[in-house]
Each structure stands twice: as C-alpha cells, then as structure tokens.
N, C-alpha and C positions, 0 to 999 in steps of 0.2 A: 788393430784392436789391442788394448792394453790387457796383459795377462794378469789375472787375479793372483796375489801372493798366496803361497802354500802355508796354511795355518798348522804347523807341526805341533804346537803346544796343546791344542785341543785333541789331536790324535793321541799324543803321549798320555794325557790324563785319562782318556777313554780306555787305552790299553791297560794302564795300571789298575783302573777300576775293574776291568774284566778279570785280571789276574787275582785281584783280591777276592772277588766272588768265587773264583775257582778254588782258591786255597781254603776258604770257609767251607765250601761244599765238600772238598776232600776230607777235611778235618771232621766234619759231621758224619761222613759216610764211610770213614776208613775201616777196614776190616782185614783180617789176615787172609791172604790169598790161598793158604793151605787148606785143602779139602779134608775134613775130619768127620767121621761118623760115630754114632753111638756104639756100634759093634767094635770098632777099633779102640774106643775108649775102654770098654769092658775088657778087651783083650790085654790092653796095656796095664789095667789094674791087676788082672790075674797074673801077668808076667812080672809085676813089681816095678814097672818103669815110671810110675807116677810119683813125683816127689811131693807136690802140694797143689791144691785147687783153691782158686779164689772165685767166690760166687757173687755175681752182680744181678740181683733180682730186678725185674721190671715192675712198673706201676701196675700192669695187668698181671697180677699174681694168678697162678703159681709159676708163670714162665720166667725165664731168666737166661743168663749167659754164664758159662763156666770158662774161666781163664786157667788152663791146665799147664802146669810147669813140670817138665820131665827131668829125670836125674842126669841126662846127658846135656842139660843146659838149654834145650829147645823149649818152645811153648806153642800152644795153639788155643783155639777158641771152639767151643761147642755150645750151640743153642739148644736148650732143653724145654720140654713142655711142663715138667713138674720139678721145681727146685727142691722141695721137701724130700721127694723120693731119692734124688741124687745125694742129698745130704746124709740120709740114712745109709745109702750104699757105701759112701766114703767112710762113715763112722765104723761100719762093719769091717772094712778093710784097713782100719787104723791109718787112714791117710789124712794128714793135717788139712783142715778146712778153714778158710777165712771168709766170713760172711759180711759183705758190704751193705750199707744202707741203701734204700731205694733211691735212685738218682732223681734230683729235682732240677728242673730247668732254671738256669740263672736269670736274674732280673735283666741283665744286659742282653742275653740271648732271646729272652721272651718279648721284651718291650723295645729296648733301645736299638737293637740291630735292625728290625724292620723299618723303624722311623729313620734311622741313619741312611739306609739304602735308598729310601724314597727321596730324602733331601739331596743326596749325592746325584741321583738321576735328574732331579729338577734343576740343580745348579749347572750340571753339564749341559742340559738342554738350553738354558737361558744364555750361557756363555756361547754356545754354538749359534743360537739365533742372533745374538748381538753381533757376532763376527760376520755373519752372512749379510745382515742389514747394513753394517758399516761398509762392507765391500761393495754392495749394490749401490749405495748412495755416495760413493767416492770418499769414504772415511767419516761421514757425518754420523752422529749418534742415531740409533734406531728410534723409529717413531717420532722423529723430530720434524713433523709436518708443519706445525704452526709457526716455525721461525721464518723470518723473511730471508730472501735470497739476494738482497741488495749487495753490491760490491762497493766497498768503501775505499776511496782514494784520497790520500792526504798529501797534496803537493808532490814534490819530487823533481828530479832534473828533466823528466820527459813530459812535464805537464804542458797542456795546450794553453795558448794565450790568444788574444785578439789578433796578434801578428800572423798566426797560422790560419786565420779565417779571411779569405780574400773575396771581394765582390759583394760584401754585405755592409756597406758603409753606414747607411741610415739605421739598419737593424742594430749594429754595434753601438751606435750613439744612443739609441733608445734603451739599451740594456746597460749602458755605462753607469747610470745612477743606481742600479741595483748592486753593481760591484762596489760603488762608493758607500752604499748603506752597509754592506757587509764589512767594509773596512772601518768605517766611522759611523756606527749607528746613533751615537749620541747627538750628532749635529742635526739629524732629522727629528729625533724625539723631542729636542728643545723647543722646536716650533710646532709641535703637535702633529707632525706628519706621520702618516701610516704608509709604510712601504708596501708595495703590492705583495700579497701572500702567494700568489701564483702567477706564472707567465706561461701562456700557451703558444708554442711555436707551431704554426701550421703552414703547410705548403707541399708541393709535389715531392715525390721521392727523389733523393739525391741532391737536394738543394743546400744541404749543410746544417740541418737542424740539430743533429746530435753533436756535431763538431762545435757549433756555437755554444751549446750548453756546457761542454767540457771547457771551452775557452773562458766562460764566465767564472767557473770554479777556479781555473788556473789564475785568472786575473785577481780574484778576491783572495786567493790563497787560503781557502776554507775547506773543511771536509766535504766530500762530494759522494753522495749515495746514488748509485745508478742501478736501475732495475727495469725490466721489460714488463709491460702490462700483462702479458701472458703468464708471467711467473707467479702472479697472485692466484690465478684460477687453478683449482685442483679438483679431482674427482670426489673428494671427501667434503661434505657439507660443513661450512663454517671455517675451513682452512684459509680461504682467501681473506676473510675479515680478520682472522687472527694474524695473518702476515702483515696486513696493513697496520694493525695496532702495534705489532712488534717493530715495524719499520720506523714509525714515528716515535716510539719509545727510544730507539737507538739514536734517532736524529736529535731528540731533546738532550740526550747526554753529550752530544757533540756540537751543540749550537754555539755560534751561528754556523749554519751549514746549508747545503743545497741538496734537495731530493729531486732527482731527475727520473721521470717515468717515460720511457720510450714506448711508442705505439700505444698510447693510452686508450685508444678506441677499442682495444681488446677487452678492457674491463669497464669502460665508462660509456658503453652504448646506452641509448635511450631506454628507460625502464618501461615495462609493460608491453614489450614487443616479443617476448618469448613464450613458448607453450607452458613454461613453468610458472608464469605469473610472478608475483612478488616473492615467492619462495625459491626462485632460481638462485643458484650459488653465485653466479656473476652479479646479480642484483644486490645480494647481501654484501658482497665485496665493495660494490659501488657505494652503498649506503654507509658503510664504515669509512670509506675514503671521504665522503662528504662531511661526515662528523668530524674527522680528524683535521680537515682543511679549514673548516669554519663551523665549529660546534660550540659546546659549552666550555671546552678547554681551549685555552689560548696557547698557540705554538709560537712563542716569541723567538725570533731569530731563525726560523725555518722558512726557506723560500722553496716553493715547489715549482719545478720546471717540467713541462710535458711537451711531447712532440707527437704530431699526428698528421696524416694526409687525408683524413676523413672527418673533418670537423663538423660536417653536416649531419653525422649520425650520433654525435655526442649528446648526452642528457642535458637539457637546459639548466638543471640545478647546478651542475658543475661549472657552467660557463658564466654564472652570474658574478658580479663584483663581490669581493670578499673571499672568493675561492680563486678563480682565475680572473684577476683584475685586468690583465692586459692580454690581448691576442695579437701577436706579431706575425704578419704574413710574410713568409720567405718564398719569393717567387723565383722564376728562372732569371739568371743574371743577364744584364744588358751587355753591350759590346765592351764597355769599359771594365765591367766586372769580370767578363770572360778573359780579358787580357790579363788582369791581375791574377786570376785563378791559374791560368796557364803558366805565368811566371813562377808561382809557388810550386807547382808540380814539376816544373822544368829545372828546378834548382840542382837536383842530383842526376840530371840526364845530360850527357854531352850532345850538343846540337851543332849541326853543320852551319856554315854561313848562309846557305840558301833557305834556312828555316826562318820564317817571319811570323812571330807570334801574333803580331797585330793583324796580319792577313788571315791567320787561322781563326782569330776571334771574329773577324768580319764574316767568315764563311760558315760559322757554327751557330747561327741564330737558332734559339730554341734549346740549345744544349744546357744541361745542368752541370753543376760542379763535378758530380760523379761521372757524367758523360765525358767531360774534358779530361779528367784523370785517366779514364779508360782509353781515350783517344791517344794520349801520349804513351800509355803503357803498351797498347797494341803496336804503336810505331816503334817502340823500343824492342818488342819481340820480333818484329819484322826485320829490324836492323841486325839483331843478334843472329837470326837465321841466315842472314846474308854474310855472316862473319865480318861485320863491321863494328867498330868500337864507338860509333857516333850515329846520330839520327839525322837523316837528310830529308829534304822536302818530299821526295818520292815516297818515302816510308809513311809520312803523314797522310799523303793522298790515298795510298793503299789502305791505310787504317780507316780513313774517312769513308771509303767505299764499303769496306768490310762491315763497319758499324751501321751504315745506312741500308744496305741490301743483302748483307751476308757474304760469306765466302764464295768466290766464283768457282764453279765446277767445270773447269776446262777439260777434264777427262771424260765428261759425259758425252756419249755418242748421240748426235742429233742429225736427222736426215736433212738433205739440202732443201726440200720443200718446206719443212718446219722452220729452218733458218731463214728462208725467204719471207715467210709469213711474219716471223718475229721481227725481221728487219723493217718491213713496211709498218708494222704495228708501232714499234718504238719511234720510227721516223714521224709518224702521225702525231704522237705526243710531243716530240721535240719541236716540230714546226709551230704548233700552237703555243708552246712555251715561248718561242722566239718572237712570234708575231703579236700576240696579245699584250697590250701595254702594261696590264696590272700583274703579269706573271714574272717570276724570277727567270734569269737567264739559265741556259742549260750548262751544267757542269760537265757531265759525261753521258754518253749514250753507248749501250752495250747490248749485244745479243748473246752473251755468254750466260748460261744458266747459273742461278745463284742457290745458296743454301736454303733460302726461304721458299723455294719451289717455283720461282718465276723463271720464265724462259729468257728474259732479258730485262733491262731496266733503263729508265731515263731519269737521271738524278739532277734536280735543279740546284741552283746555288743561291741561298738566301742572301739578299743584299742589305737588309736592315731589319731591326726589331719592330714588330707590329703589336700594338696594344689592342687593336680591333680590326675587323674586316668590313669592307664596304660591300654593298650589294653587287656592284660591278665586278669586284674581285671574286666573289662567290660564284657568280655566273661564269666567269672565266675559268674557275676551278672545275666546274662541271664540264665545260667545253673541252678542257685539256684531258679530263678523264675519259671522255668519249672519243678522243682523237684516234686511239688505236683501233677501235671497232670500225670507225668511219674509213680509215685507210684500208683495212681488210675488205670492206664492202666494195670500195671503189676499184681496187686493183684486181681482186680475185673473184669478184661477183659472188662471194660466199662469206660466211662468218664462222668464227671458231669460239671455243669456250674460254679462250685466253683472256677475254675482256670481262670475265665475271666479277673480279674484284674491282675493276674500274667502274662497272655499272653500279655495284653496291655503294661505292664511294660517292658517285654522282647522285644517287638517290638519297643517300643520307644527308648530303649538303642541301639538296632541294627541300627535303622535309623539314630540316631545321629552319630554312628560310621562311617556310610557311607557318610552322607551329610555334617556333621559339622567338624568332626575330621580327615577326610582323612585316615581312617584305613582300606580301602578296596583296594586290589591290582588291581582289575578289573576297579574300578571307578577312582582311583588315588587321589592325594592330591589336590582336588578342592572342594571348599565349595559350596554346592547346597542347604544349609539350608535356609529357608525363614521364619521359625517360629519366629525368633527374630525381623523381620522387622514389625514395627507397621503399620497397614493399617489405614489411617485416611480418614474419609468420606470427599470428596471434592478434595483430592489430588490423591488418588489411586483408584478411582472408576474403572478405566480401567487397574487395576494391572494385569500383566501377569507373567508367569514363566520366570525365568532367564535361563532356559534350555529347550531343545527340548523334544518332546514326546518320542523319542528314548532313550534319557538319562534317562527320568523318568522311562521307562520300565526297563532299566539296573539297576537303583537304587532299584526298587522293587524286581528284581531278586536277587540282591546281599543281600538285607535284608533277604529275604527268605532263601537264602543259609546259612547265618550266623546262623539264628535261627535253621534251620534244623540240622546243624553240632553240635551246642550246645546241641540240644535235644538228638542226638545219643550219645554224650560223657557223658552227665548226666545220660542217661539210662544205659549205661555200668557201671558207678560207683555204681548206686543204685542196679543193679543186683549183683555186686560183694559183696555188703553189705546187701543182702536180709535178712540174719539172724538178723542183727542189726535192720533192718526195722521192722520185726515182734516183736522183743523185745521192741522197742521204742513204737510201737502202743499199745501193751498189757499194758505197764506201763502207758501210757496216758489214756487208758480206765479204768484202776484201780484207778489212782490218779487225773485224769483230768488236772493237771498242774504239770510239773516237772521242777526242777531247773538245773542250769549248772552242778553242781556236780553229780546229778543223771543221767543226760544225758551222760556225759563223762564217767561215770562208766560202761555204756553199751559197750564201746569199750575196 
C-alpha cells in the first residue's frame, strides 16, 4: 500500500496561526504579576515613596486603573472602585497625577480582527480539505466527479498492431476499412459513404477483443481513448451522464480518434429492468451514451469500439444501425488460429526440440487466446522450477493437465479402499471413451486427487474442432458420464457419492436434448428451454413457464428415459470389457497415472 505524503505546509500554517492567536490574547490580557493592595498604596504615599500616578478610567465609571511609579524606578498597577476619590487623595498629598482619556476600542480590534480570524480559519479548512481529497483520489482535484476517466494513448513505440493479433484473420480484414477511413477519410466522403459509427466486438472471454481494439488504433495511428463501462457508473446521480459528455467532448478535440468502451454491458444493459425504473443512474448514463453516439449532434471522425461477452442483455437501442453499425463475433480460434497464437506467445520463450506447436494446437481444441498464453506461461513456470532454461514437451503436458483438472495433490493421504474404488471408477470412464466411436481418445487417466476436489480424473484428447454436436455424440457423452457409477456398481455391488458431478452432467445434457434441441420423438421439435432467458428484477417478477405442468411432466419423463437407456447401453459395454476394466484398474493402482499409449495397449 502506498504511503500518503506528509503535508508539512498545512501543519506549519496551523501552528503559526495558533501562535498569532496566543500573542493577541496575551497582549489583550497582559497585567503586572506583582500583587499590590490599597493598604500598601496608602502606606507608600505616607512614606513618600510614590513619584507619580497615571490614571486610566474605565468606560464603567468611576472604576479605573492606577499606574503607580515609585521613586526607586519600579512601577505597579492598582485597580480602584472610585477614580475621583483617589484623585482627591493624591492631590492632598501633592503627588503629580496624569489623567488619561477613557479608552476606546479601535476599529481594527472591534470589526476587522473577528472577520480576519473567521477568514483565516475558513481558508485553512479548505486547504486541508483539498489536500485530503487530492490524496484520496490519487492527486486529482477535489470534487472532480463529473470528469471522464478515459486513458488517452497516442501512438508510441509500444503500440499494438494487427501483427500482434493472431488467429483472427477474417476479423482483421473486416476492420481494415475502418483503419483506412481513419487514415484517408476523404476517399470515402467523396462517394457519399458513411463509415460505421460504432463497432461491437462480442465473444467469449479471452478471445482477444481488447487486443484487437488496441491494434486498430495502432494501425490507424490515431488517439485512442480507453475506458471501462463500470467507470461511468457512480453512486452520485448524474455523474455517469456527465462523464459520457466529457468523454465525447475530449474525443471531438482529438478527432479523428477511437473511443473504446470495454465491458459495455456494465452500462448498456436493457432499460426498464431495474427497481429504479427510468430514474436509475445507470439508465441515465445509457441515455446520454445513446444521444452522443447518434443524436442531434454529429460526432464526425469519432469511431466507438465496444467489447462485451453478454450481447444478449444489451439494450436494443444501442444495437441499431447508426450507433453500432457492425457486430463482429470473435469466437474460439480454430486449429490454424491456435497455432498462430502459440507462435506469437512463444517468441520470447526458449523451446526444446521436442516441443511441437502444431501438435499442441491440435490437442487444445476449445482453448481461447488467453488459455493458450496461460498454457505456455505455466509451462515456463514449471521449467523454471526444474532449474531449466528452456521449455520441454513434458512441461507443456504438465501445464495442460494443471489447467484441465487442477494441481495434483500427491501428498493427500487416501485409503487403499478409496484408491481401488477411484481406479475402477476412472477405468469405467476411460473404456467408454475408447470404445464409443464419437468420443475423443483418452489422453491420461489418474487416481491422484486434484485441486478441484476430484479423487481422480480421465482427460480426453480433442482431435478436431466441432461447430455442432450430433444426437449420437450427445448420447455417448451421457454414457461416458455414467461409466464411473456403472463400474462401481458392477465391481463393488455398491455405489458412492463420487459420481454426483457425472450424474449432474448427464442430466443436463439429456434435458438440453429434450427442451432445446428437439431430439425427443415424444416431445417433438419444440423449444421449452428457459435457461437462456435472463430474468431481470423489475421486468420478470411474475415470470411463468411457457408450457403447462403436463408438458413439464412429459419432459421429466423423457429426460429420465434417455438417461436410463444410456445407462443400460453403457453397462452392457463395460460388462463386455470387464477384463480390460480389471487390467486398467490394476495398472492405475500400480502407477497412479497412465498415459494414452499405456491405456491403449490394454486393448
């Protein structure tokens, strides 16, 4: 945590102010510390010690103060109740008397001094408040809530370009004309073309949406404003809308430029879905964003890029042409894209000869760019822990397993009975993976507990990218999921709780087949799935099913029938390969983890 700097100037001013007040107070209240009484005064007069007396009468006459000067050079003060009586006494004793006028408060002391003190206190308080607000906000001016928090980047040696973005060939081609417009806008204006005002990049997390936006700014060599959607929303009403206005005002001063809003779903959710209604702060921010993107004012030369992985919850008004004219879907890369991404991230990493990036790309189907970067980074960490200066194929395999199932807990104490149950459970999964034609081959089987809470794991090896699933493959997925429970039942004549996640996975697949994909003969090709419909508080409080209770009962019956049929078919296959089941379990108990080659050798 960064330590706040000590503000010594404020403390010094405050101390000086206190000293000034103390001096004024002492001056106003100073008095002689010598105790002197009326009796002593009369005795000094009788003895002839008094040289002269100076009388200062008060406004409250006849009281006053006697300034008494003695012949020995000393002086003292005596307060009296009757100045006239003392004056007569001094005249009788022929002592010189000097009578002063009644003192009047000065104009400065009466009026200016109190005002000056109040002003000094107020100034010190404001200086102190400003310093505290500046320290709390990282040096920004106090009360500067309405200013936008966008970061401005203008080129530089470290700017990103399309060369830094791998695996998105078609997406880069689609965005190339926006770069060309920012470089040469006149060519498009001559033919009456209107460049897209906004481009929405949508896709799963980690696919490179933010990197692609930075690359566009780097290629066009224009100012790049980047801000997160959550930076607009504040606890104070109206601040978000003010920040939107300020952002676009800054963008107009730097046009042509790019405004990039990351995670725009934080501010552009569908309106009318909150308890606050139209007066919700987030909705006011969205309304201002809609006006700035395509309202009465034209924002020439400003292109808005936005990224989100929840395009389904965005407000329809912001998705229409004129605001976000283009919606570019950035999905999971294919095998060629994965190889390109691996080459980019492997540039600064020393690889051994046995590391084959093409093979890694083939075995990482479904990985995003962020996953691939993490895979190589974990491999580098494993190599560094082994005191090696290069990454070998074994490091990549360990990192692949770590990402898939978590860190293996080899130190965890597991009883022999539990190990035996786990070995047959995982062998049941592995046999079905190998026998069923639509399933991927087995990459590794282990009975070592993992960091994700599993007692063991069976990791398949994806062979190819799939755009869709067939009914046969979904049935095979259910059968594989049930393989562990079936093996437990056959061998131990008992079942455990270890198959709970497998049963949940099988049930989920079967329900989707019935309600979403229309793969049930009894239910028909009708969509009854409601999981994808987002329920917003305020709009769907009274949300009801789109089908009757009778249909819901049929769905449940159909799901049960699919799972039961798959259970029986999977049980039959495992019973036919019972010898392999025992061999695989024995090998797992001996080695704890077996590879693809060792498993396939059992057949």
